[in-house]
C-alpha positions as CSV (number, residue, x, y, z in Angstrom):
1,M,0.6,72.5,34.2
2,K,1.7,69.9,36.4
3,V,5.2,69.0,36.7
4,L,7.2,66.2,38.5
5,V,10.6,67.1,39.6
6,T,13.4,64.8,40.5
7,G,15.6,65.5,43.1
8,G,13.4,68.8,43.8
9,A,14.9,69.2,47.4
10,G,18.4,69.4,46.2
11,F,20.9,72.6,45.2
12,I,19.2,73.1,41.5
13,G,16.1,71.4,42.1
14,S,14.8,73.6,44.8
15,H,15.5,76.6,42.7
16,M,13.6,74.6,40.0
17,T,10.5,73.7,42.0
18,E,10.1,77.5,43.4
19,R,10.2,78.6,40.1
20,L,7.6,76.6,38.7
21,V,5.3,77.1,41.8
22,R,6.0,80.8,41.3
23,D,4.8,80.4,37.7
24,G,1.8,79.1,38.7
25,H,2.4,75.2,38.1
26,S,1.4,72.5,40.3
27,V,4.6,70.5,41.4
28,T,5.2,67.0,42.8
29,V,8.6,66.5,44.0
30,L,10.5,63.2,44.4
31,D,13.7,63.4,46.2
32,D,15.1,60.7,48.1
33,L,16.9,63.1,50.7
34,S,20.3,61.8,50.2
35,T,21.9,65.3,49.7
36,G,18.5,67.3,49.3
37,R,17.2,69.1,52.3
38,L,13.7,69.4,52.7
39,T,14.6,72.9,54.3
40,N,15.3,74.3,50.9
41,L,11.5,73.9,50.0
42,R,10.8,75.8,53.2
43,Q,9.3,78.9,51.0
44,V,7.1,76.8,49.0
45,A,6.5,73.9,51.4
46,T,2.8,74.2,51.5
47,D,2.2,74.6,47.6
48,V,4.7,71.4,46.6
49,E,3.7,67.9,46.8
50,F,6.7,66.2,48.4
51,L,7.2,62.3,48.2
52,E,10.3,60.9,49.7
53,G,11.6,58.0,47.4
54,D,14.6,56.8,45.2
55,V,14.4,57.2,41.3
56,A,15.4,53.7,40.8
57,D,12.4,52.4,42.6
58,A,9.6,51.8,40.1
59,R,6.9,52.0,42.6
60,A,8.0,55.4,43.9
61,V,8.4,56.8,40.3
62,D,5.1,55.7,39.3
63,R,3.5,56.8,42.1
64,A,5.3,60.5,41.1
65,V,4.9,60.9,37.6
66,A,0.8,59.8,37.9
67,G,-1.2,62.6,36.4
68,C,2.0,64.6,35.7
69,D,2.4,66.7,32.2
70,A,5.9,67.3,32.3
71,V,9.1,65.8,33.8
72,M,12.1,67.6,35.0
73,H,14.9,65.2,35.7
74,L,17.0,66.5,37.7
75,A,18.2,63.9,40.3
76,A,21.8,62.4,40.4
77,V,24.4,61.6,42.3
78,A,26.6,64.5,40.8
79,S,29.8,63.4,41.5
80,V,32.8,62.5,39.4
81,Q,34.8,61.3,42.7
82,A,31.8,59.3,43.9
83,S,31.5,57.5,40.9
84,V,35.2,56.5,40.6
85,E,34.9,55.3,44.1
86,D,31.6,53.3,44.1
87,P,30.3,52.9,40.4
88,L,27.7,50.6,41.1
89,R,25.7,52.7,43.5
90,T,25.9,55.8,41.2
91,H,25.1,53.7,38.4
92,R,21.8,52.8,40.1
93,T,20.8,56.5,40.6
94,N,22.4,57.8,37.4
95,L,21.4,55.7,34.4
96,T,19.1,52.8,35.9
97,G,17.1,55.9,37.8
98,S,17.0,57.9,34.8
99,V,15.8,54.8,32.4
100,Q,13.2,54.2,35.3
101,V,11.9,58.0,35.1
102,F,11.9,57.7,31.2
103,E,9.6,54.7,31.3
104,A,7.3,55.7,34.0
105,A,6.9,59.1,31.6
106,A,6.0,57.0,28.6
107,R,3.5,54.6,30.6
108,S,1.8,57.6,32.0
109,G,1.5,59.9,28.7
110,V,3.8,62.6,29.9
111,E,4.0,64.9,27.3
112,R,7.6,66.6,27.9
113,V,10.9,65.3,29.7
114,V,13.9,67.7,30.5
115,Y,16.9,65.6,31.3
116,A,19.9,67.3,33.2
117,S,23.0,65.8,31.1
118,S,26.4,66.7,31.8
119,A,29.8,68.6,30.2
120,A,31.5,65.6,31.6
121,V,30.3,63.6,28.6
122,Y,33.0,65.6,26.2
123,G,36.2,64.2,28.5
124,E,39.2,66.1,28.0
125,A,38.3,68.3,24.9
126,S,40.9,68.7,22.1
127,E,39.6,72.1,21.0
128,L,37.5,74.9,22.8
129,P,35.0,76.0,23.2
130,I,33.3,72.8,23.1
131,R,30.7,72.2,20.5
132,E,27.5,69.8,21.0
133,E,28.8,67.7,18.0
134,A,32.8,67.5,19.8
135,P,33.8,63.9,20.3
136,K,32.3,62.2,23.3
137,R,34.9,61.1,25.8
138,P,33.7,60.1,29.2
139,M,36.4,59.5,31.6
140,S,34.4,58.7,34.8
141,P,31.3,56.5,35.4
142,Y,29.6,59.4,36.1
143,A,30.5,60.7,32.6
144,V,29.5,57.2,30.8
145,D,26.3,57.1,32.9
146,K,25.1,60.5,31.7
147,L,26.1,60.0,28.1
148,A,23.9,56.9,28.2
149,G,21.2,58.7,29.5
150,E,21.0,60.8,26.4
151,Y,20.8,58.0,24.3
152,Y,18.1,56.6,26.5
153,L,16.0,59.9,26.4
154,A,16.6,60.1,22.6
155,H,15.2,56.4,22.5
156,Y,12.1,57.6,23.8
157,Q,11.7,61.0,21.8
158,R,12.1,58.7,18.5
159,S,9.8,56.1,19.8
160,G,7.0,58.8,20.0
161,S,6.3,58.5,23.7
162,F,7.0,62.5,24.5
163,A,8.8,65.5,23.4
164,A,12.5,65.6,24.8
165,T,15.1,68.2,25.5
166,A,18.6,67.2,27.4
167,F,20.7,69.9,28.3
168,R,25.0,69.3,29.4
169,F,25.1,71.3,32.4
170,F,28.6,72.9,32.8
171,N,29.6,74.0,36.4
172,V,26.6,75.3,38.0
173,Y,26.9,77.2,41.3
174,G,24.6,79.5,43.9
175,P,22.8,79.6,47.0
176,R,22.3,76.3,48.7
177,Q,25.1,74.3,47.3
178,D,26.1,72.9,50.5
179,P,29.9,73.2,50.9
180,S,30.1,70.3,53.5
181,S,29.2,67.9,51.0
182,P,31.4,65.7,49.4
183,Y,29.7,66.2,46.3
184,S,29.8,70.0,46.1
185,G,31.0,72.5,43.7
186,V,34.4,74.0,44.0
187,I,32.7,77.9,44.4
188,S,30.7,76.9,47.4
189,I,34.0,75.2,49.0
190,F,35.9,78.1,48.2
191,L,33.5,80.5,49.4
192,D,33.0,78.6,52.6
193,R,36.8,78.8,53.5
194,A,36.8,82.5,52.6
195,S,33.7,82.8,54.9
196,R,36.3,81.4,58.1
197,E,39.4,82.8,56.3
198,E,41.3,79.4,56.1
199,A,43.4,77.9,53.8
200,V,42.1,76.2,50.3
201,T,42.9,73.0,48.6
202,V,43.7,73.4,44.9
203,F,43.8,69.6,43.3
204,G,46.5,70.0,40.6
205,D,48.2,72.9,39.6
206,G,45.3,75.7,39.4
207,S,45.4,76.0,35.8
208,Q,42.3,74.0,35.1
209,T,39.6,76.0,33.4
210,R,35.9,75.7,34.1
211,D,32.7,77.3,32.4
212,Y,30.6,78.3,35.8
213,V,27.0,79.0,35.0
214,Y,24.9,81.0,37.9
215,V,21.7,78.8,39.1
216,A,19.3,81.6,38.5
217,D,20.2,81.6,34.9
218,L,20.2,77.8,34.5
219,V,16.5,77.7,35.8
220,D,15.5,80.3,33.2
221,I,16.7,78.4,30.4
222,L,15.1,75.1,32.2
223,T,11.8,76.6,32.5
224,A,11.6,77.8,29.2
225,A,12.6,74.3,27.6
226,L,9.6,72.7,30.1
227,T,6.7,75.4,29.2
228,G,7.9,77.3,26.4
229,P,6.9,76.9,22.6
230,V,10.3,75.4,21.9
231,A,9.1,72.3,24.0
232,D,6.2,71.8,21.7
233,A,8.3,69.9,18.9
234,R,6.4,66.9,18.5
235,P,7.9,63.4,19.2
236,G,8.1,60.8,16.9
237,I,10.7,62.4,14.4
238,D,13.1,60.6,12.7
239,S,16.1,61.9,14.8
240,A,15.9,63.1,18.4
241,P,17.3,66.7,18.7
242,S,20.8,67.4,19.9
243,P,21.6,67.7,23.6
244,I,22.3,71.4,24.2
245,N,25.4,73.0,26.3
246,L,24.1,75.2,29.3
247,A,26.8,77.1,30.4
248,S,27.9,81.2,29.8
249,G,30.3,80.5,27.2
250,R,33.2,81.8,29.3
251,S,36.0,80.1,31.5
252,V,38.1,80.5,34.3
253,D,40.9,79.0,35.7
254,L,41.2,78.1,39.5
255,L,43.3,80.5,40.2
256,E,41.3,83.3,38.8
257,L,38.4,82.1,40.6
258,L,40.1,82.0,43.7
259,G,40.7,86.0,43.3
260,A,37.3,86.5,42.5
261,V,36.2,84.5,45.6
262,T,38.5,86.5,48.0
263,E,37.0,89.7,46.3
264,A,33.3,88.6,46.7
265,A,34.1,88.2,50.4
266,G,35.8,91.6,51.1
267,L,38.9,90.2,52.0
268,E,41.9,92.1,51.8
269,E,44.3,89.4,51.5
270,P,43.9,86.1,49.3
271,L,43.3,83.0,50.9
272,P,46.4,80.5,51.8
273,V,46.2,77.9,49.2
274,T,47.5,74.1,49.6
275,F,48.0,72.4,46.2
276,A,47.6,68.5,46.2
277,P,47.7,65.7,43.4
278,G,44.9,66.1,40.5
279,R,42.0,63.4,41.0
280,R,41.1,60.8,38.6
281,G,38.5,61.7,36.3
282,D,39.0,65.3,36.6
283,I,38.9,67.6,32.9
284,R,41.6,70.1,32.7
285,R,39.9,72.4,30.3
286,S,36.4,73.3,29.7
287,E,34.4,76.2,28.0
288,A,31.2,75.7,26.3
289,D,29.9,76.8,22.6
290,V,26.5,78.2,23.8
291,S,25.6,78.8,19.8
292,L,22.9,76.4,19.9
293,L,21.7,77.6,23.5
294,R,21.4,81.0,21.9
295,A,19.7,80.1,18.7
296,T,17.4,77.9,20.4
297,F,16.2,80.2,23.0
298,R,17.2,83.3,22.3
299,A,19.3,84.0,25.4
300,V,22.2,83.0,27.3
301,P,23.2,82.8,31.0
302,A,24.4,86.3,31.6
303,T,24.9,86.7,35.4
304,P,28.8,88.2,35.8
305,L,30.6,85.6,38.0
306,S,31.4,88.8,40.3
307,V,27.6,89.1,41.1
308,G,26.6,85.3,41.4
309,L,29.7,85.1,43.8
310,A,28.4,87.8,45.8
311,H,24.8,86.7,46.0
312,T,26.1,83.0,46.9
313,F,28.5,84.3,49.6
314,Q,26.0,86.5,51.3
315,W,23.2,83.3,51.4
316,L,26.4,81.2,53.0
317,V,27.1,83.8,55.9
């Protein structure tokens, strides 16, 4: 199978690219290198066609998708804060870019598209764990764009363009998540501070919860969706399938996470903590119901947080 991975030089995208190459697929990567790094692909560099380009650029996307059987669409400005500060710029990548990819895939005869949505579409949930049919209350431009992308993907599925699967990613972490990036997740930042035994900043009171999923587990599920029999559902049905929560189904608050990070780093004393006001668009409580994921793929992410943190810390240092 020939697969296009958008954002394939980024944190999640590079892991996805390596997995597809290892499984024997032909891979093209489209990445504008705004946050992705070619060094992320060094293990498979000779086996991948790399194209530097923007997913909102029709010519770049058409070139990248030509001849592909499937598309793994991961490219995004994955930052709530960035979308609040500059909604037009992030909208161009996160929604215009997504529609550009879907349209090119439809024109080129691509058979399958997998789309990375986000748990941010739920906003502040009134009930935990969060089921896929829960009310959608996006609290940031990023969340609005991700939800709109789901609706566009469903349109192409219903029109018979291709078979489609959308996943709502919860908080993904693991090696290659750059702690120096303004878009980085809290785990990589905490681990980086732990490696230097420096103070950490917690926005809010630290009781906010998140559902963390290790990147290798996430890639296992994405690979199954892209290449396995579940992706063979034919397009053109009356209604598109529901997006699926991709998470562990377990939540941890920030202060608990900080304790786990301290242990993973082998520190005897907890890191000093500075508390700052909460940030606009941040969600207070998040935990996924993974029943649909389990029913569809017969598996859920299972790497214990302690193990994932240890692997990530080892990579960082």
